[in-house]
C-alpha positions in Angstrom: 27.6 24.0 103.6 24.7 26.4 104.2 23.0 26.5 107.6 19.9 28.3 108.7 19.2 28.7 112.5 15.9 30.1 113.5 15.4 31.5 117.0 11.9 32.4 118.2 12.4 35.4 120.6 9.1 34.8 122.5 10.1 31.1 123.2 13.6 32.2 124.3 12.1 34.9 126.6 9.6 32.4 128.1 12.2 29.6 128.6 14.7 32.1 130.1 12.1 33.2 132.6 11.3 29.6 133.5 15.0 28.8 134.1 15.9 32.1 135.8 18.4 33.0 133.1 18.8 36.2 131.1 17.1 36.3 127.7 20.4 37.0 126.0 21.9 33.8 127.5 19.0 31.7 126.2 19.4 33.1 122.7 23.1 32.3 122.7 22.3 28.8 123.9 19.9 28.3 120.9 22.5 29.6 118.5 25.3 27.5 119.9 23.0 24.5 119.9 22.1 25.0 116.3 25.8 25.4 115.3 26.8 22.2 117.0 24.0 20.4 115.1 25.3 21.9 111.9 28.8 20.7 112.8 27.4 17.2 113.1 26.7 16.9 116.8 23.7 14.8 117.9 21.7 14.8 121.1 19.1 12.1 120.6 20.7 9.6 122.9 21.5 10.3 126.6 25.2 9.9 126.2 25.4 12.1 123.2 23.1 14.6 124.9 25.6 14.9 127.8 28.4 15.4 125.4 26.5 18.1 123.6 25.5 19.9 126.8 29.2 20.0 127.8 30.2 21.4 124.5 27.4 24.0 124.6 28.6 25.2 128.1 32.2 25.3 127.0 31.4 27.2 123.9 29.1 29.7 125.7 31.8 30.3 128.4 34.4 31.0 125.7 32.1 33.4 123.9 31.3 35.1 127.2 35.0 36.0 127.5 34.7 38.2 124.3 31.1 39.3 124.2 28.6 40.9 126.5 25.5 38.8 125.6 23.1 41.4 127.0 24.5 44.0 124.6 24.3 41.7 121.6 20.7 40.5 122.5 19.1 43.1 124.8 16.0 42.0 126.6 14.4 45.4 125.8 13.9 44.2 122.2 10.4 42.7 121.9 9.1 40.5 119.2 
């Protein structure tokens, strides 16, 4: 399987600001969301959306144990 995930930094920056989250956290969310879709997850129906959101959160929390998201995706980098 080949997967391509595209993240728009300006959208991530804007959405992070709206939600009061760090830019790096928003980028990680987009990457995890894309990977879950690539693995076959769907979020078109409300029940599936809840399941996917839980999996996103669990995955992000696990990744946060190993990575400092702000170092991986520093906000200082502008696009």
